[in-house]
C-alpha positions in Angstrom: 82.6 42.6 -82.9 84.4 44.1 -85.7 82.9 43.3 -89.1 86.2 43.7 -90.8 87.5 40.6 -89.1 85.2 38.6 -91.4 86.2 40.2 -94.6 89.8 40.4 -94.0 90.1 36.7 -93.3 91.2 37.1 -89.8 89.4 35.0 -87.2 87.6 36.2 -84.1 89.1 34.3 -81.2 86.2 34.8 -78.8 83.5 33.7 -81.4 83.9 30.0 -80.8 83.7 30.5 -77.1 80.6 32.5 -77.3 78.8 30.0 -79.6 79.7 27.2 -77.2 78.3 29.1 -74.2 75.1 29.9 -76.1 74.6 26.4 -77.3 75.2 25.0 -73.8 72.8 27.4 -72.2 70.1 26.5 -74.8 70.5 22.8 -74.1 70.3 23.4 -70.4 67.2 25.5 -70.8 65.5 22.9 -73.0 66.3 20.1 -70.6 64.9 22.1 -67.7 61.7 22.9 -69.6 61.2 19.2 -70.5 61.8 18.2 -66.9 59.2 20.7 -65.7 56.6 19.6 -68.2 57.1 16.0 -67.3 56.7 16.7 -63.6 53.7 18.9 -64.2 52.1 16.2 -66.4 52.7 13.5 -63.8 51.2 15.7 -61.0 48.1 16.7 -62.9 47.4 13.1 -63.9 47.7 12.0 -60.3 45.4 14.8 -59.1 42.9 13.8 -61.9 43.0 10.2 -60.9 42.4 11.1 -57.2 39.4 13.4 -58.1 37.6 10.7 -60.0 34.7 9.2 -58.0 35.0 5.6 -56.9 33.1 3.2 -59.2 31.4 0.2 -57.5 30.7 -2.7 -59.7 27.5 -4.6 -58.9 27.0 -8.1 -60.2 23.4 -8.3 -61.6 21.6 -11.5 -61.0 21.2 -13.5 -64.2 17.7 -14.9 -63.2 15.1 -12.8 -61.4 14.0 -13.9 -58.0 10.5 -15.4 -57.7 7.9 -13.5 -55.8 6.5 -15.2 -52.6 3.2 -16.9 -53.3 0.1 -15.2 -51.9 -1.6 -16.9 -49.0 -4.9 -18.3 -50.0 -7.8 -17.4 -47.8 -9.4 -20.5 -46.3 -13.2 -20.1 -46.5 -15.0 -20.5 -43.2 -17.2 -23.6 -43.1 -20.8 -22.8 -42.3 -22.0 -24.2 -39.0 -24.6 -26.9 -38.9 -28.1 -25.7 -39.4 -31.0 -26.7 -37.3 -33.1 -29.5 -38.8 -36.2 -28.1 -40.6 -39.3 -29.8 -41.9 -38.6 -32.7 -44.2 -40.2 -32.3 -47.6 -42.3 -35.3 -48.6 -41.1 -37.2 -51.6 -43.5 -37.1 -54.5 -44.4 -40.5 -56.0 -45.9 -40.6 -59.5 -48.8 -43.0 -59.6 -48.6 -45.8 -62.1 -52.3 -46.4 -62.4 -55.2 -44.1 -62.2 -57.8 -45.4 -59.7 -61.3 -45.7 -61.0 -63.1 -45.4 -57.7 -63.9 -41.8 -56.6 -62.4 -40.8 -53.3 -65.0 -39.8 -50.8 -64.4 -36.5 -49.1 -64.4 -36.6 -45.3 -64.3 -33.9 -42.7 -60.8 -33.0 -41.9 -59.8 -33.4 -38.2 -58.4 -30.4 -36.5 -54.6 -30.5 -36.1 -53.2 -31.3 -32.8 -50.5 -29.4 -30.9 -50.3 -26.8 -33.7 -49.3 -29.2 -36.5 -50.5 -28.5 -40.0 -51.5 -25.0 -39.2 -50.2 -22.2 -41.4 -47.8 -22.6 -44.3 -45.5 -25.6 -43.7 -42.9 -24.1 -46.0 -42.8 -20.7 -44.4 -39.7 -21.5 -42.4 -38.1 -24.0 -44.8 -34.8 -23.0 -46.3 -32.1 -24.6 -48.4 -34.2 -27.5 -49.8 -35.5 -28.7 -46.5 -32.3 -28.3 -44.6 -32.3 -25.8 -41.8 -35.0 -23.3 -40.9 -35.3 -20.0 -42.6 -35.5 -16.7 -40.8 -38.9 -15.0 -40.7 -39.3 -11.5 -42.1 -39.0 -8.9 -39.4 -42.2 -7.2 -38.3 -42.5 -3.6 -39.3 -41.9 -1.2 -36.4 -45.1 0.6 -35.3 -45.4 4.1 -36.4 -44.6 6.7 -33.7 -47.5 8.3 -32.1 -47.8 12.0 -33.0 -46.9 14.3 -30.1 -49.6 16.6 -29.0 -49.2 20.2 -30.0 -48.1 22.4 -27.2 -50.8 24.4 -25.6 -50.8 28.1 -26.5 -49.5 30.4 -23.8 -52.1 32.3 -22.0 -52.1 35.9 -22.9 -51.9 38.1 -19.8 -55.2 40.0 -19.2 -53.5 42.5 -16.9 -53.6 45.9 -18.4 -50.3 47.6 -19.0 -49.5 50.1 -16.2 -49.2 53.7 -17.3 -46.7 56.0 -15.9 -48.2 58.4 -13.4 -46.4 61.8 -13.2 -45.9 63.9 -10.1 -46.5 67.6 -9.7 -43.8 69.5 -11.4 -43.1 66.8 -14.0 -45.7 67.9 -16.5 -45.7 70.9 -18.8 -49.3 71.9 -18.0 -50.7 71.4 -14.5 -54.3 70.1 -14.1 -56.9 72.8 -13.4 -59.9 72.1 -11.1 -63.4 72.3 -12.5 -65.5 71.0 -9.7 -64.0 70.5 -6.2 -66.6 70.5 -3.3 -65.3 70.4 0.3 -66.3 67.4 2.5 -68.9 68.0 5.1 -68.1 67.6 8.8 -69.6 64.2 9.9 -72.2 64.8 12.6 -71.1 61.8 14.7 -67.5 63.1 14.7 -68.7 66.7 15.6 -70.8 65.5 18.5 -68.0 63.4 19.7 -65.6 66.3 19.5 -63.2 64.7 17.0 -60.9 67.1 15.3 -57.8 66.6 13.1 -56.3 66.8 9.6 -57.1 64.3 6.9 -54.6 63.7 3.9 -56.0 62.0 0.8 -54.0 60.7 -2.1 -55.6 60.6 -5.6 -54.8 60.5 -9.3 -56.2 62.8 -12.0 -56.6 60.7 -15.1 -56.3 61.7 -18.8 -60.1 62.4 -18.9 -59.9 64.7 -15.8 -61.7 62.4 -13.4 -60.1 61.2 -10.1 -59.0 57.6 -9.4 -57.1 55.6 -6.8 -58.5 57.8 -4.0 -57.2 56.8 -0.6 -56.9 58.5 2.7 -53.4 58.1 4.1 -53.6 60.0 7.3 -56.2 61.4 9.8 -58.8 60.3 12.3 -60.8 57.2 11.2 -64.2 58.9 11.8 -63.3 61.6 9.1 -61.7 59.5 6.4 -64.8 58.2 4.6 -66.3 61.8 4.2 -63.0 63.0 2.7 -62.6 60.1 0.2 -66.3 60.5 -1.0 -65.7 64.2 -1.6 -62.5 63.7 -3.6 -64.1 61.0 -5.9 -66.6 63.6 -7.1 -63.9 66.1 -8.2 -63.3 66.9 -11.9 -60.3 68.6 -13.5 -58.9 69.7 -16.8 -56.2 67.0 -17.4 -52.5 67.6 -17.2 -50.4 67.6 -20.4 -46.8 66.8 -21.2 -44.4 68.7 -23.5 -45.9 67.0 -26.6 -49.4 68.2 -25.6 -50.7 64.7 -24.7 -53.0 64.3 -21.7 -51.2 62.4 -18.9 -52.2 61.1 -15.4 -50.8 63.0 -12.4 -50.8 62.2 -8.7 -52.0 64.8 -6.1 -52.6 65.1 -2.4 -55.5 66.9 -0.7 -55.3 68.2 2.9 -58.6 68.7 4.9 -58.3 70.2 8.4 -61.3 69.6 10.7 -61.8 71.9 13.8 -64.9 72.5 15.8 -65.7 76.2 16.1 -66.8 77.5 19.5 
């Protein structure tokens, strides 16, 4: 646009057209904005109304309801009591007698009447019969104490070692040979007798028994072994220990 057209008094022919177009565009834009704002406001209000929770109105009772009355417990009627002894009615004498009453021997009561306390079983003013007090339970008898166990008198058996199980073997001190029995010699009896015996911790022999040989020769061999003495055997700790041994005696008649 030429600025001289304003100063020189000449009019701009396109100026009115441009102003009209600008004014119309502004009006249209303003109307469109108002319409959009109206629609947006209507939609937001509808969404807000839909999002509100439903409110339920409850009519409150003006007067509170009465609580149900509690059922009264009916007391049980007591059963009839058995008839008890009737208490005699006391009568106050109006005049005092001047004559003295003579004492007489009382007669024994018949069929158990008048014996004991007549009011022992009375209860409730002469109505019904009271319950007698329970008798105390008898004290339990003390249990006899258990008899003490008998202590075994059997001596404890000691371990008897065999030859080769001890550190030091027993050494003989006195060991006589058995004599040939005369009856067996004259009968021509020969054979070998084996005797089992134990050398004790003191060195004496014990548990002597012939285990093999002719019967006529056994007694002589056992008597000889019972007289034997030894130095006792000892274990690794140096303690004297019993050890079992076997003796062999051959008998043969020389010709």
